[in-house]
C-alpha positions as CSV (number, residue, x, y, z in Angstrom):
1,M,-20.3,26.4,-156.5
2,A,-21.3,25.6,-159.8
3,T,-24.5,24.2,-160.7
4,K,-25.1,21.3,-162.7
5,A,-27.2,21.1,-165.8
6,K,-30.2,19.0,-165.6
7,A,-30.4,16.2,-168.0
8,P,-33.4,16.6,-170.9
9,R,-36.3,15.0,-169.8
10,P,-36.8,12.2,-172.0
11,A,-40.2,12.6,-174.4
12,T,-43.0,10.6,-173.2
13,T,-44.6,7.6,-174.9
14,G,-47.3,9.6,-176.2
15,V,-44.8,12.3,-178.1
16,L,-43.0,9.5,-179.4
17,I,-45.7,7.8,-180.6
18,D,-47.2,11.1,-182.5
19,N,-43.6,11.9,-184.0
20,L,-43.7,8.1,-185.4
21,W,-47.4,8.9,-186.7
22,A,-46.2,11.9,-188.3
23,M,-43.3,10.3,-189.8
24,R,-45.2,7.3,-191.5
25,E,-47.7,9.7,-192.9
26,K,-44.9,11.7,-194.7
27,K,-43.9,8.6,-196.0
28,R,-47.5,7.7,-197.4
29,E,-47.5,11.2,-198.9
30,L,-44.0,10.8,-200.6
31,E,-44.9,7.3,-201.9
32,V,-48.0,8.8,-203.4
33,Q,-45.9,11.6,-205.0
34,V,-43.6,8.6,-206.3
35,K,-46.5,6.6,-208.0
36,E,-47.3,10.0,-209.4
37,I,-43.9,10.5,-210.9
38,E,-43.5,6.9,-212.1
39,V,-46.8,7.5,-214.4
40,Q,-45.0,10.7,-215.6
41,I,-41.5,8.9,-216.4
42,K,-43.6,6.2,-218.3
43,T,-45.8,8.2,-220.3
44,A,-42.6,10.6,-221.0
45,Q,-40.9,7.3,-222.2
46,E,-44.0,6.3,-224.5
47,D,-43.9,9.9,-225.9
48,L,-39.7,9.6,-226.9
49,M,-40.4,6.4,-228.2
50,L,-43.1,7.5,-230.5
51,H,-40.9,10.7,-231.0
52,M,-37.9,8.5,-232.0
53,Q,-39.5,6.0,-234.2
54,A,-41.2,9.0,-236.1
55,E,-37.6,10.7,-236.1
56,G,-36.2,7.1,-237.5
57,E,-38.8,7.0,-240.2
58,Y,-38.2,10.6,-241.2
59,F,-34.6,9.8,-241.3
60,I,-35.1,6.8,-243.4
61,E,-36.9,8.7,-246.1
62,S,-34.5,11.7,-246.0
63,M,-31.6,9.0,-246.7
64,A,-33.6,7.7,-249.4
65,E,-34.0,10.9,-251.2
66,I,-30.5,11.1,-251.5
67,G,-29.4,7.3,-252.1
68,I,-29.0,5.7,-249.1
69,H,-30.9,2.8,-248.1
70,V,-31.2,2.7,-244.4
71,T,-33.7,-0.1,-242.3
72,A,-35.2,0.9,-239.1
73,D,-33.1,-1.9,-237.2
74,N,-30.1,-0.5,-238.6
75,I,-30.5,2.9,-236.6
76,F,-28.5,2.5,-233.5
77,F,-28.6,4.7,-229.7
78,S,-25.8,4.3,-227.2
79,G,-27.0,6.7,-224.9
80,F,-29.2,9.9,-224.1
81,C,-26.8,12.0,-221.8
82,S,-27.2,14.8,-224.6
83,Q,-29.3,15.5,-228.1
84,G,-27.8,13.2,-230.7
85,D,-25.6,11.4,-228.5
86,G,-24.6,8.3,-229.7
87,A,-26.8,8.2,-232.7
88,A,-25.1,5.9,-235.6
89,F,-26.9,4.0,-238.3
90,K,-25.7,1.6,-241.0
91,G,-27.0,1.8,-244.6
92,A,-25.9,1.4,-248.3
93,V,-25.7,3.7,-251.2
94,D,-28.7,2.2,-253.8
95,N,-29.1,5.1,-255.8
96,W,-25.6,6.7,-257.0
97,A,-27.3,9.4,-259.3
98,K,-28.8,10.9,-256.5
99,M,-26.0,10.4,-254.1
100,F,-23.9,12.5,-256.6
101,K,-26.5,15.2,-256.9
102,H,-26.5,15.2,-253.1
103,L,-22.7,15.8,-252.7
104,G,-22.7,18.4,-255.6
105,L,-21.1,15.7,-258.1
106,Q,-24.0,15.4,-260.3
107,L,-21.8,16.6,-263.2
108,M,-19.0,14.7,-262.4
109,F,-21.6,11.8,-262.7
110,L,-23.1,12.8,-265.8
111,G,-19.5,13.5,-267.4
112,L,-18.3,10.0,-266.6
113,Q,-21.7,8.5,-267.8
114,A,-21.1,10.4,-271.3
115,K,-17.8,9.5,-271.6
116,L,-18.8,5.5,-270.7
117,L,-21.8,5.7,-273.3
118,A,-19.2,7.2,-276.1
119,A,-16.8,4.3,-274.9
120,C,-19.3,1.7,-275.3
121,E,-20.8,2.9,-278.6
122,A,-17.0,3.6,-279.7
123,L,-16.6,-0.5,-279.3
124,R,-19.9,-1.2,-280.7
125,Q,-18.9,0.6,-284.0
126,A,-15.1,-1.3,-283.7
127,A,-16.9,-4.3,-283.3
128,R,-18.8,-3.8,-286.7
129,K,-16.1,-2.9,-288.8
130,C,-14.1,-5.7,-287.4
131,S,-16.8,-8.3,-288.6
132,E,-17.2,-6.2,-291.9
133,I,-13.6,-6.9,-292.4
134,E,-13.8,-10.3,-291.4
135,R,-16.3,-10.8,-294.1
136,H,-14.0,-9.4,-296.7
137,I,-11.2,-11.1,-296.1
138,S,-10.5,-14.7,-296.5
139,L,-7.3,-15.3,-294.7
140,P,-6.3,-18.8,-293.2
141,C,-5.8,-17.4,-289.7
142,L,-9.4,-15.4,-289.9
143,Q,-11.5,-18.0,-291.2
144,G,-12.0,-20.1,-287.9
145,H,-12.6,-16.6,-286.2
146,A,-14.7,-15.5,-289.1
147,S,-16.8,-18.6,-288.8
148,T,-17.3,-17.9,-285.0
149,A,-18.2,-14.5,-285.6
150,A,-20.5,-15.3,-288.8
151,R,-22.5,-17.5,-286.2
152,S,-23.0,-15.0,-283.6
């Protein structure tokens, strides 16, 4: 004949109270750890913000060195999943000479600048010659123009 297994005896009230007390004590210890971690998180966030502010100031200075004007309120971050993730900025070139130099185009810029200066000088000389010619020629069609030029 097969014997039936006996059902386990239910825990005593004292054992149940002891188990409950142990779980509550473990919870209190974990809550202390959570509070410590929250302090560490707050400190890490403050450090991150200071670091990002310093990086932003460095970035603004770096952009100014190459001729781009950027303000702190025009630097954006869309996430922190990985280093540099979501970083963007809005700025404007305020010094083209610096920008061209940074891009290695300073010779092109200087060449264009020299050509523009030469063209301006050629225009000045042509204007002077036109004024001299108008003074020596008295044609009826130029008389109104010459008198206007003489006044200016």
